[in-house]
N, C-alpha and C positions, 0 to 999 in steps of 0.2 A: 504494500500500500504506500502511495506517495503522500508525504506530509511535510510541509515546508520546514518546520523546526528540526525534525529528525534528519531530513535531507541536508540541511545546512550544517548540522553537527557532524554528520558523516563526512561531508566534504572537508571540514576542518580536521577531523581525525585522520583522514587519509593523507592530507597535506603534511601533517606532523608525524606520519608513520615512521617508525624507526627505520632508517635507511638500510640497516643490516638485514631487514626482512625482504628477501627477494628470492626468486626462483622461477623455474619454468612452469608454464601452464596455470597461471593464477587467474585466468579468465573465469573459470567456473567458481572460484572463490569469490571474486568480486560480484558476479551475478547473484550468487546465493546471499552474500552479505547485503546487497541492495534490496533483495526480495524480503529478507527477514529483519532488516535493521529497524523498521518502524516498531515491530513487536518487541525487539530486544531493548530499544531505547525506552519504550513505554514501561516495560516491566522493571528495568533498572531504575527508572525515575521513581516509580511507586515505592520500590524497596529502599532506595538509597538517595533519592533526589534532594533531601534536606541536608545532606552532609556537605561540609566545606570542601572535601576532596572529591566530590562527585565527578567533576569534569576529568580530573587526572585518572580516576579509577575507570571511567568510561574509555579513555585512551588505552589504558592497560588491558582492559577486556578485549578490545578489538585486536590489539597486538598479540595477545595470547592466542586468539583464534587463528590469526595469520601465521604466526610462527609454527603452530602445530600443522597447519595445512601445508606449509613448505616442506615439513618433515614427513608428510604422509606419502608412503610408497606408491608408486605408479599403479601397481596391480590393485591396491585398495581404492585408489581414485577411480579406476575403471569399474570396480565392483559397485562403487557409489552410483555411477552413471547408470549401470544396468538396473540397480534396485530402484532408482528414481523413475525409470521407465515402467517398471513393473511394481508399483508401489504397494500392491496387496500381496506381494510374494510370500509373506510369512503367515498368511491366512489359509494357505493350502493344507489339505489333509496329508500332504507328504511328510510333514515334520513330526518327528517323535524324539523326545529328549530323554536324557538320563543325567541325574545329579549324582556327584560322587566326590569323595576326598581322594586326591591324587595319591596320597600315601596310605590310603585304605584300600582302594581298588588295586593299586600297584605299590611298588616300593618307593618310587619317586617318579619324576617326569620322564627320564629316559626309559624307565621300565614301562611306564604308561604308553609311551610312543610305540613300544614294541607290541603292545596289546590292543592297538587301535582296531585291528581286524575283528575283535570281539563285538564292537559296536555294530559293524556292518553285518556280522553274522546274525545278530538279534534284529537288526533293522533300525537301530538308533542312528539319527543323523544330526543330533544336537547334543553336545556334551557340555554340561555345566560343571565346572571345577569349583569346588568350595574354596574359601579364602586361602590364598597361598602367599600373601604378601608378608613381609618381615614382621614378626611378632616376638615379644619377650617370652622366654621359656617360663612356663608355670603361671603366667598371667596373660593368657591369649584369648580367652573366651572362645575357644575353638577356631581361632583365626580372625576374630572380629575386633581385636585390639591391636591396631596397626602402629608399628613404630617407624616404618618407612614404606610409603605408598608406591615407591618406584623400584623396589627390590623384591625378588622372590626369596622366601625363607630358605635357608640352606638345607633344611631337611627334605625339601622337595627337589632341589637342584639349583639351576641358575636361570637368569633371564634368557640366555642363549638356548637352554634346554626347552623353555617355554616356546621360544620362537620356532625351534625345530618341530615341536608338537603342533603348533599352529599351522605350519607349512604342510605337515603330513595330513592333518585334518582337512585342510583346504583341498588338497589333491584328491581326497576321497569324498568331497562334497558334504563334509560334516561341519556344522556351525560350532564355533567356540563361544562359550558363555563364561564370564568371569565376574566376580563380586567387586564392587567398590563400596567401602563403608563410608557413607557420607556424614553420619551424625556425630562421630567422635573419633578420637585417636587414642592410642596408648599413652599413659603418662610417661613413657620413655621415648615418645616421638621427639624429634629435634625442636619442634615448636613448644612442646611442653617443657623440655629442658631449659629453653631460653626463658620461658615464663617463670620457671622456678628460680632462675638466676636474676629475677627482677627486671627483665626486659619488658618495658611497657608495650612495645609493638606486639609482642607475642602473648602477653597477658590479655590483650584485646582479642586474641584468637579464640578465647574461651570465656566462660562465665565465671569470673573470679570475684570474690567479695571479702572485705576486711573483717566482717562480723556476721552474725546470724540474722540480722534484721531483714534483709531481702530474701535469703534462703528460706526463712520461716514463712514469709508471705507466699512463696512458691509452694512450700510443702503443704499448705492448707488445702490445695486442690489437686496436687499432682499425685497420681497413683504410683505404686511401687512396681517395678518390673521384676525384680528378683528379691522378693521379701524375705526368703529364707537365708540367702547367702550375702545379699547386699541391700539391707534395708535403708530406706531414705533415698534422697536424690542429691545429696551433697556430701563431700568428703573433705576433712581437714588435711591440708598439706603442710607438713612440718617445715619443709624447705622454704616455702613462701611465707608461712604464718598466715595463711588465708584459706577461705573455703572455696572449693571448686565444684561446679555442677557435674555430677556423675550419675546419670539416670540409669545406666545399666549396671556396671560394676565399678567399684571404687577406683580401679585402675584405668577406666575408660572416661576420658574427659570430653564433655560435650562441646562441640564447636559452636562458635558464636556467628551465626549467619547474618546478624544485623551489621556485621563488618563486611563490606564488599570485598576486601582483600581475601577473606576466607572463601567467599564464593569463587573468586578468580583462581585461587590456588586449587580448589577442588575441581573446577572446570578443566584446568590444565592437566590434572591427574586423569580425569575421564578421557580426554583427548589423547593423552600419552598411551593409555592402554588400547584405545581405538586404533592407534597407529602401530600397535604391536600385533594387529591381526584379530582382535576380539570383535566378533560379530554382534554380540548381545551383552550389554552390561546390566548386571543385577544391582540396583541401587538399594543398599541396605538401610533399614530403619527410617524410611522417608517420612513416615508420619510424625517423627519427633523433631524435624529440622528447625522449627521456629518456636521460641519460648516466649510465653506471655503470662505475666502475673494474673492470677484470678482464673486461669484456665487449667485444663489437664495437660496442656503443652503437647497435644497431639492433634493432628488434622487441622491445624490452623490455616487460615486463608493464605498467609504468607508462605507456608510450606508449599502450597500448590503453585504460587507465583514463582518460587525458586525452581521448581521442577519444570515449569514452562520455560523459564529462562535457560536452564540447562539444555532443554530440548532444542530451543530455537538456536542456541549457539552451536550445538552439535550438528544441527541441520546445515550450518554454514561450512563447517570444517570436515565433518564425516557423516554425511546424510544417510549412508547405508547402514549405520549402526542403530540398533534398537535398544530401548530401555525396558527393564522389568522393574515394576514397583513392588518392593518388599514391604507391604503394609498389611499386617494381619489385624484388620479392624472390622467393624460391623459392615454388613453388605451395603447400607446406605452411604457409608463413608468410602469403602474401597472403590466403588464405581467412579468416584470423583478423581481418582488418580489416573484415569484415562484423560480427564479434562472435562470441565463443565462448560455449558453453553457452546458446544461445538458439535460438529458432525464427525470429524476425524479426530483421532487422538492428538492432543497437543501437550501432554505431559509425558506419560509412558505408554508405549504401544501394548505392553503386556503387563498383566497383574495376576498375582497368585489368587486362585479361586479357593481360598481357605474355607469359605462357607460350604462349598460343595464337598470338600474333603471331610469336614467335621460332620456334615449331614450323612455322608456315606457310613461313617463309623457309628452314628446313631442307629442307622438301619441294621448294621451288623449286630449290635447289642440287643435291640428290641425285636429283631426278626420281622420288622414291618417297615413300610416306607411312608408312614403318615407324616412324620416331621420332615423327612427328605422332600416329599412332594410339596408340603406347605412352605418349606424354606426356599425351594427353587421358585415357587410362585412369587415370593417376595424379593427375589434377586432382581435388581433393576436391569434393564436392557443396557448392554454396552454400546459404545460408539461404533461407527462403521469400520474405521481403520484401526481396530484394536482387537485384542484377543485375550482369552484366559489361559493361564497355565494351570492345568488340571492335574492333580496328584493325589496319591493315596498316602504315601509317607514321604518324609523329607528328613533333613538333618535335625530339625527342630521338634519341639513337643507338639502334641495335639491339644489345642485350646478349644473349649466348648463355648465358643462365642456366638451361640444361636441368639436370635431375637426372642426375648421373653414373650412377646405377643404371639409369635409363631408357636412357641411351646404351649401356651395356653389354648391356642386355636385347635390343637389336637388333643386337648383334655389332659395335659400333663401340668403338674405344678413345677415351675422353673427350678427352684432350689433342689427339691426332692429328685427331679429327673436328672439334673446334673450329678447329684450325689450317687444315683444309681449307676450312671455311666462310668464315674470314677471307680466305684466299687467293682463294676463288671470288668473293666479293662485291667484293673490291678489284681484281679483274681480273688477279691474279697467277697464277691457275690456268690452265693451258693450255686454250684453247678456251672459256673463260668470256666471255660477252658483257657481264657486269656491270661497272659503272664506279663502284663505291662508293669511299669513302675511309676509311682507318683513323682511329679516334678513341680517345683515352684509353689509349694503349699504356703498360703497366706493365712496366718492365724487370726488376722483381724477380720477377714471376710469369709474364711472357710474355703476359698477358691483353691483348686488344684488343677494342674495340667497333667498330661499323660505322656510318658516316654515309653519306648520299646519298638522293636522291629515289627514289621508287618507280619512275619511268620509267627512271632511269639504272641502278638495281639489277637490273631485269629485262632490260636490254639494248636498250632502245628507242633510246638515243643511239648505241650502236654500230651498230645496224641502219640508222639514218638516215645515219650517217657513211660506211658502206660501201655504201650504196644496195642493201641486201640484202632483197628483198621477203619471202623466207621467214622471215628473222630478225625482220623487222618484224611479220609475222603472229604469230609465236610470242610476241613481247613484248606485243602488244595482247591476245592471248588470256590471257596470264598475269595481266595487270592485271585483266581481267574475272573470271577464275577466283578470284583472291584476294578480290575484293569479293563474289563469290558465296558465299564461305565465311563472311565476317564478317556478311553480311546474313541468313544462315540459321542460324547457330550457336546463337543464344539469348543475348539481351542487347541493348544499344544499340549498333548499328554506328556507328563514328566515322570518317568520311572525313577526309582531310587535304587542305587546300586546294592546288589545282594538280594533284592526282592525277587528277581527273576530265577533265583536258585534256592529260595526258601531259607535265607540266612536268619538264624535265631539271635536272640540277645547275646551280646558279647560282654561278659561280666569281668573281663580282665581290667577294665577301667578302674575297678575298685582297688587294684594294686598300685595305682599311681596317685600319690597324694594331691597332685594338681587337678585330677579329674574326679576323684572319689566322691566329691560332694555334688556332682552334676550327673544325674541319671541319664541325661540325653546321650552320654557316651556309650550307653548300651546299644544304641542303634547307629553308631558310627564305626562299623566294624573294619577289621582287616580281612579282606577276602581270602578264604582258604582255596587256593587254586587247584588243590587235589579234589576238593568238593566241586568246584566249578567245572572241572574236566568231566565230571559225571553227567553233565548235560548231554554228552554224546553216548551215554550208556543206556540203552532201552531198559525199562523196568525200574529205574531210579526216580525218586521224586524230583531230582534236579532235571532229569530228561523231560519229565512230564510238564513241569512248570515252564522251563525255558522254551520248549517247543510250542506250548500253548500260547505264550505271549508272542513268540516269533510269528506264529500263524496269524494272531489277531492284528499285529502290526502290519503284516503284509497285506491283509484284507483291507484294513483301514485305508492304506495308501491307494487302493484301487477304486475307492468309492467317493466320487465327487460330492455326494451329499454330506460327507463328514468334514468338508471344508467349513470354515467359520465365517459365515456372512449373515449372522443373525437368522439363520435358517433352521431353527429348532422350535418345535411346538410341544409344550408340556401337556400331557393328557391325564386328567383325573378320572380313573376308571372305576372307582368305588370299592375295589378290593384293596384293603390297607397293606397287604403284603407285597403288592406289585408297584414297581416304579416304571412308568411308561412315558416315552416321548418319541416324537417323530422328527426325522431329519429329511430335508429335501434338497435336491440339486437346484441351485438358483438359475442355472442355464436351461435346465429341463425340469420344471417344477413337478411334473407328474412322476418323476423318478424319485421315489421316497424309500426310506428305511424306517421301519417301526422297531424301536428298541423296547424290549420287555424284559424286566429283571424281577426275579423272585427271591426275596431275602429271607423267606421262611424255610424251616427245615422240613416242611411238608409240601407236596405238589399243590399248585394253585391253577385256577382256570380263568380265562378271559374270553368274553363273548365278542368276537370280531364284528358281528353285525351291530352290536351296541356302539361300537366305535365309528360306525359308518364305513364298513369294509370297502365299499366302492371308492371312497375318497382316498384310500391308501393302496388298494390293489386292483389293478385293471383286469387281471386274469385270475382264473380259478386256482391256479397253482401258486402256493406260497412256499418260499424257500428260506431257510436260515443260512445267512452268509457264512457264519462261522463253521458250522458242521457240514454245510453243502447239501443238507438233507431237508426233506419236508418234515415239519414238526408234527407231533402227535395232535390229532384233531378228533373231537367227537361232535358231529354235526358242525355247528358254528363255534364250538368251544375250543379254544386253544389251550392245551395242557402244558404248563411250565413246570418242569421237575424242580425239586428242592435246590436252592442255592445255585440256580442256573439262569441264563439269560438267552435271549434270541436277538439277532439282528435280522429282521424279516424283510423280504422284498419279493416282488413277483417278476423280476427281470431274469 
């Protein structure tokens, strides 16, 4: 958009541009800068326009984008151009991801590079590496307490090793996803060290206070993230003799984004990793970016403006790079991280569908889909050029962040129902086969989250321990059922490493004093490659699981209706045990897939005539895409076996 004030400012900035910034092929940079500058200028003005150093910081911002563009390799510039032409490329049903720790899946980055064929064997073409940047030993929060944003931690390898991996993935058509922790640094980061040494410039990079007056005002409304291990939101630092905001752990100092220098530093880091071949950047803890007294300091309007500004700046330098919003918040809030008052995503193109994940686990425990169906009804529609990241398990805990109104709508009492789920998945509920672990207990509210591997949570460990074939069958079917849902729902399905071979809880974390108080390490395993090799041995559970997921992934990629263009219709069928939705091909709307899932331990039935069969199936013959066979029918009643699902079509 042309606007005189911003146009005049841009002219002045370019006239004063550092003469050392030069390079071949800047035409596309200037074109994109011109196209995006009005938005960049407007956002920067809202956030920082009242500061005396506003004009100097604006100059610094543009020069940061320009320097990183000059450094951007030619093959990545070419990729940017291709993705600009096909701007919906990431909405395709072709993409399937896997999240992993590089030193858990393999020994290190070189070893991981040697195992890249495993992803292709399974059908995965997006690899999300959990945090690998330099962290202090023993105070790393699983890699989220960064002491150097531009270095790979030595236990993983080197920056050159990551570049080798990125090149290998690119050759094989596999996207690379990496984390950037935006909200905080380690207290051993150079900025924090300078702050401790009484440097006023770097003390302004954080929220630092001489006494408890301001911190106490914040504490009145701010919740605690880790009430068990790190209560409160401020930590006394002996070196400075001051209080510092530490929302997560005492060693993680929150960055002060009301300082534009912090924003520019973090933008430079984002573009640095984009230039190292990262296709997708997962932006960690984005809900916490802006702090305001009297609020919970989450989901503030300014946090969204910051994300819009990050996105607009990235669109200038590295437009082919996507953002994932890591914001595990209520459905009405998560949808905002795509961007409000827009058609296309203007903050992050991808967001975690934590609501769907938690609802799926509710269906596993209750053996019905009442809350699952009600919760998805309440999930707001996403924007056009945006997509969900659908997952069953990840590196983090399972939070029960359902909407209380949805819980009441299906005749549950919110507190009692959450307590039932906690008891069920931690094995305290009579008859539960689950062996999860409590995490993050808050003695003030009674809230608890749940840790544990997928296999342990569905009872696979219990079945193996008791040598119960029936329970083993139920656990394996549940694992496949859950993946059948995330692969069909709409978005990018994200598998978690080890789930494809039934990896159980890893209790060795208890032997490490730095990990023993964090039960999430139970589901951050080191892959046993002898066990993984059993995926090629018929008759083993590893063979059965791996090949079931491999087949599901291959089928998904062949079905255009599974692309994500808001082409899903939720169907309320009256049977509380069934979760039913339809997907349709936007280019050929009559080509539909009816997804039917039975979460009960008993067979269920569905009357296709009641659904309006003709609206879904044009021919008499109905086929399940997964099995390739006709499902069992009695007259117009579809029979769905226990803990199974259908992907139905008449094509």
